[in-house]
C-alpha positions, 0 to 999 in steps of 0.5 A, spaced: 864 714 752 859 713 757 859 708 763 852 707 761 853 705 754 854 699 750 860 701 747 863 701 754 860 695 757 860 690 751 867 693 748 871 697 751 871 694 758 872 687 756 877 689 752 881 692 757 880 687 762 882 681 758 888 685 756 890 687 763 889 680 765 893 677 760 899 682 761 899 681 768 900 673 767 905 674 761 913 676 761 910 683 759 907 685 766 911 691 766 907 694 760 901 693 764 901 701 767 902 703 760 896 699 757 892 703 763 894 710 761 893 708 753 886 705 754 885 711 759 887 716 754 883 713 748 877 713 753 878 720 754 879 722 746 872 718 745 868 723 747 872 729 743 879 728 741 880 735 739 881 736 747 886 731 748 892 735 746 890 740 752 889 734 757 896 732 755 899 739 756 896 739 763 899 732 764 906 735 761 906 741 765 904 739 771 909 733 771 915 739 769 912 743 775 913 737 780 920 736 777 922 743 779 919 742 786 924 736 787 930 740 784 932 742 791 940 742 788 938 748 783 936 753 788 941 756 793 941 754 800 936 758 804 932 760 798 929 753 797 923 754 801 921 761 797 923 758 790 919 752 791 913 756 794 913 760 787 914 754 783 908 751 787 904 758 786 905 758 778 903 751 777 897 752 781 895 758 777 896 755 770 891 750 772 886 755 775 887 760 769 886 754 764 880 752 768 878 759 768 879 760 761 875 755 758 869 754 763 868 761 766 871 766 760 864 767 757 861 768 764 865 773 766 865 777 760 857 776 760 857 779 767 861 785 765 857 786 759 850 786 764 853 790 769 857 796 764 852 795 758 858 793 754 858 788 748 864 784 748 863 778 744 862 771 747 866 765 745 861 760 746 866 755 747 865 747 748 867 745 755 873 740 755 871 734 758 873 733 765 877 739 766 874 741 773 876 734 775 882 733 772 884 740 775 883 739 782 887 732 781 893 736 778 892 741 784 892 735 789 898 732 785 902 738 786 901 739 793 903 732 794 910 734 790 911 740 795 910 736 801 915 730 798 910 725 799 912 718 796 912 716 789 911 723 786 917 723 781 915 717 778 912 719 771 908 713 770 905 712 776 903 720 776 900 718 769 896 713 771 893 717 777 891 723 772 888 719 767 885 712 770 879 712 766 874 710 772 875 717 776 877 721 770 871 724 768 867 726 774 871 723 780 871 721 786 877 726 787 882 722 790 889 724 793 896 721 790 898 718 797 891 714 796 893 711 790 900 711 789 901 705 795 896 701 791 897 702 784 904 704 782 909 701 777 911 696 782 904 693 784 902 686 782 898 687 776 893 682 775 886 680 775 883 677 782 877 674 783 877 677 790 877 684 786 873 682 780 867 679 783 865 685 788 867 690 783 862 687 778 857 688 783 858 695 785 858 697 778 852 693 777 848 697 783 851 704 780 848 702 773 842 700 776 841 707 779 843 711 773 839 707 768 833 705 772 832 710 777 836 717 775 834 717 768 826 715 770 826 722 774 830 726 769 824 725 765 820 728 770 824 734 771 825 737 764 818 739 762 817 743 769 824 746 769 825 748 762 818 750 760 815 757 760 809 756 764 808 758 771 808 752 775 803 750 780 804 747 787 804 740 785 808 742 779 814 745 783 814 741 788 814 734 784 819 737 779 824 739 785 823 732 789 824 729 782 831 733 781 833 731 788 832 724 786 835 724 779 841 728 782 843 723 787 841 717 784 845 719 778 852 722 781 852 716 787 850 711 781 856 714 777 861 714 783 859 707 785 860 705 777 867 708 778 869 705 785 867 698 782 871 699 776 877 701 780 876 695 784 876 690 778 883 693 777 885 692 784 884 699 786 880 702 792 877 709 791 874 713 797 867 713 798 863 719 795 856 718 798 853 715 804 845 716 804 846 724 805 838 725 805 838 721 811 842 727 815 839 731 821 843 737 820 847 741 814 854 739 817 853 732 817 850 732 810 856 735 807 860 730 810 856 725 806 854 728 800 860 728 795 865 726 800 871 727 796 869 734 794 868 736 801 874 734 803 878 737 797 874 744 799 876 743 806 883 742 805 885 746 799 880 752 800 877 752 807 883 751 811 888 755 807 883 761 808 884 760 816 879 755 817 876 756 825 883 758 827 882 766 827 875 767 831 868 765 830 866 771 825 872 769 821 870 762 821 863 763 818 866 768 813 871 762 811 865 757 810 861 762 806 867 763 801 869 756 801 861 754 799 861 760 794 867 757 791 864 750 791 858 753 788 862 757 782 866 750 781 859 747 779 857 751 774 859 758 770 852 761 772 850 766 778 845 761 780 850 756 782 854 762 786 847 763 790 846 755 791 853 755 794 852 761 798 846 758 801 850 752 803 855 756 806 849 760 810 846 754 812 853 751 815 854 757 818 848 757 822 848 750 823 855 751 827 853 757 831 847 753 833 851 747 835 856 752 839 851 757 842 844 754 843 843 748 848 836 747 844 837 741 840 832 739 835 828 732 835 831 728 830 825 728 825 825 736 825 832 736 824 831 731 818 825 735 815 829 742 816 835 739 813 832 736 807 828 742 806 834 747 805 837 742 801 831 742 796 830 750 796 838 750 794 836 745 788 831 750 785 837 755 784 842 749 782 837 746 777 834 753 774 837 756 768 836 763 770 833 767 776 827 768 773 825 761 773 828 759 780 823 765 782 817 762 778 819 755 781 819 758 788 813 761 788 810 755 785 812 751 791 809 756 796 802 756 792 803 763 789 801 760 782 795 756 784 794 748 786 791 746 779 793 739 776 795 740 769 797 734 766 796 736 759 802 741 759 806 736 761 806 737 768 805 732 774 800 726 775 799 722 781 802 716 777 809 721 777 808 722 785 807 715 786 814 714 783 817 720 787 814 717 793 817 710 792 824 713 790 824 718 797 822 711 801 828 708 798 833 714 800 830 715 806 829 708 809 833 703 805 840 701 806 845 704 801 850 700 797 856 700 802 851 696 807 849 692 802 856 690 800 857 688 807 851 683 808 853 676 809 850 673 802 847 667 802 852 663 798 855 665 791 849 663 787 845 669 790 850 674 789 851 672 782 843 672 781 843 679 784 848 681 779 845 678 773 838 681 775 841 688 776 845 688 770 840 685 765 835 690 767 840 695 766 842 693 759 836 692 756 834 699 758 840 702 755 837 705 748 840 712 747 843 713 754 843 720 757 850 723 760 851 724 767 849 730 771 856 732 773 859 731 766 857 738 765 861 740 771 
C-alpha cells in the first residue's frame, strides 16, 4: 500500500486513526499496541501477502535471539560474554543471509557466470518488500539487546518497533532506544491535537513533494536513461539533473510522510534529510542526505572496521569499504557498487584535504564541486548497465553532440525551465524543518496551507508510481 494512494489516504489511515483514538479513550486502551501491530501487518501484506510469513519469521527469530541474549543464567559463569557474542553473531548472520538470498543471489550467480563462463540458473525472485530496511532494524534491535538497553524484553514494544507502518517500508532507520521511551505498552495512547495537526501538515508537505515534484521529474528521466539512442549534451545533462531532483523529492517526500504519520500517533522520528544539495563538501553532504542510513553505516560498519582509530590509511580504507557496502545495499548491481565506491573515494579525498591542505575552497566552488560529484555518481546509480552509464557520461562531456532532438523524447526547453525551477527550490528555499518552525500567522493560515497542499496532491493521484527506495 502506497502512502501516495487513495486506498491509504482515504481508507487505511482514517480507519486506523479513528480506531486508535477510540481505543485510547476507552477501557480497552491496553489493546492499542496490538491494534497498531495488526494494522501494520495488514499494511505490509497489502502489497504481497506471500511475503508475510517471511516477515513474521524474522520477527519471531530475532525475538528468540533477544531472549537468548538475556538468559545469562543459562550460561556458565565466565562464559557469558563469549556465548552472548556467539548468539549475537548468529542472529546478525541469519538476518544477513536472508537478505543475501533474496536480494543478492542472482547478482552473485550472474557475476560468477560472467567471470567463469558457466551457466548456473538464475531464480529471478521477487524482492520481499522492505527486506533491506527491516533487516537493518532487526540488527539495531539485536545490538540493543546485547547492550541490555531498556525495554528489550517487551515483545509487544519490539513488535511495534519493527512493524510500525510509517517507517516499515523505507525508513527512516530508527534505533530501539529512540522509540521505546515514547512508544511502549505503558505509553498513553491517544490522539492529541498537538500531534495530529503538525503530523498532518508534515504528511501533506511530503505528499506534495512526491506527487507534484518527484513524479514530474520522473517522467523526464526514463525516456533518456532507458532509451537506446546516444544522448546528446542537453539530453544527458537534463536527464541527470532531473534524476537528482526526482530522487531527492521522492525520498525526502517519503521521509516527510513517514515522520508526519508517526507524529500523528505521538512518535517523533529522527530527521532524514536536511537540504543536502546546499552542502559545500561531501562530508557535510553525507551528514544531510539519508541521515539515518549514514548513522547506521557509521555505527555498524565504519566503527567496527576500526573507524579512524588505526591510522589515516586505514581510515580511508574503512571509509571506502563502508560506502562500497552502502552502495551494494542500495541494489544488487555492479553499478551500485561503483556508485558506492565513488562516494567512498570522494569522502576520503575530502577528509585528507581537510587534514593536510591549508587551502580552503570558496563556498561557491565547494558547492559546485560537491554537486558535480553527486551528479556524476547519479549516472551510475540510475543506469541499468555500465554501457548506458558510459553513454550518458559521453553525452555530458559533449562526445555525442549537442543537438536538440525532441522528436525522440529528449529534452525540450520547457523541460529545462521546469528543472531550473526545481533546482532553485533545492538550492535556495527553506526546507520542511525550517518551514514548520515558522510562526504561522494564525491557525487559519496553517489550515489553508494544509488544505491547498493536500487538495492539489489528491487531485493528481491517478495511477501513483511507487517510491524510488521501494526497490531497495
